[in-house]
C-alpha positions in Angstrom: 0.9 7.8 -10.0 0.8 3.7 -9.6 0.7 2.3 -6.8 2.4 -1.4 -6.4 1.5 -3.5 -3.9 3.6 -6.3 -3.5 7.0 -5.0 -5.1 8.5 -1.8 -5.9 12.0 -1.6 -8.2 13.7 1.6 -7.3 15.7 3.0 -10.5 17.6 6.2 -11.0 15.7 7.6 -13.9 12.1 8.0 -14.9 13.1 6.5 -18.2 14.4 3.6 -16.5 11.2 3.3 -14.3 8.8 3.4 -17.1 10.0 0.3 -19.0 8.6 -1.8 -15.8 5.5 -1.7 -14.3 7.1 -1.9 -10.8 9.6 0.8 -11.3 9.9 4.0 -9.2 12.3 6.7 -10.1 14.4 7.9 -7.4 15.7 10.7 -9.8 19.4 10.4 -8.9 21.1 7.7 -6.7 20.3 9.3 -3.4 17.0 8.2 -1.2 15.6 11.3 0.6 13.9 10.9 3.9 10.9 12.0 1.9 11.0 9.3 -0.5 11.5 6.8 2.4 8.1 8.2 4.1 6.5 7.6 0.8 7.5 4.0 0.8 6.2 3.3 4.0 2.8 5.0 3.1 2.6 2.8 0.0 3.7 -0.4 1.8 5.2 -2.7 -0.6 6.5 -6.4 0.7 9.4 -5.9 -1.2 11.8 -3.1 -2.5 14.3 -4.0 -5.2 17.2 -1.4 -6.0 18.2 -1.6 -9.6 20.3 1.6 -10.1 22.5 1.7 -13.5 25.5 -0.5 -13.6 27.9 2.1 -12.7 26.2 2.8 -9.4 26.8 -0.5 -7.6 28.0 1.4 -4.6 24.8 3.7 -4.3 23.1 0.6 -4.7 24.3 -1.0 -1.5 24.0 2.2 0.3 20.3 2.5 -0.3 19.9 -1.1 0.0 21.4 -1.0 3.5 19.4 2.1 4.6 16.2 0.2 3.7 17.3 -2.9 5.6 18.2 -0.5 8.6 14.7 0.7 8.5 13.0 -3.0 9.0 9.7 -2.4 7.0 10.8 -4.6 3.6 12.3 -7.7 2.3 15.2 -5.9 0.3 17.2 -7.1 -2.7 19.5 -5.6 -5.4 20.2 -6.2 -8.8 23.9 -5.4 -9.7 23.8 -4.5 -13.4 26.8 -4.9 -16.1 28.8 -1.8 -15.9 27.5 0.6 -18.5 24.0 -0.6 -18.7 20.8 1.1 -17.3 17.7 -0.9 -16.4 15.9 0.4 -19.4 18.7 -1.1 -21.6 18.4 -4.6 -20.2 15.5 -7.2 -19.9 14.9 -6.7 -16.1 12.8 -9.7 -15.7 16.0 -11.9 -16.3 17.8 -10.2 -13.7 14.9 -10.2 -11.1 15.4 -14.1 -11.1 19.0 -13.7 -10.0 18.6 -10.5 -7.6 20.6 -11.0 -4.2 18.6 -10.9 -1.0 20.2 -8.1 1.2 17.4 -8.1 4.2 
């Protein structure tokens, strides 16, 4: 298990997450209480939510849960409809991510 220290990028699937050194798979579009507790343990400074392009509502919901917890700087990446994080050059999208809280 990799433990990023400054930033974690939450993604839906393992294939998405392995394409980026800061990627962490949610295994779906929901953030469980256990995952939230684990994020608190690894203590990144920033969490970026980058779900597939068809999951924008879930992306925002997860971001709002993270903001409400008050532990991190939270931002989102809105991918084009039909795109997955492993399909795009994520570094380009990281430059224009939206800060939520």
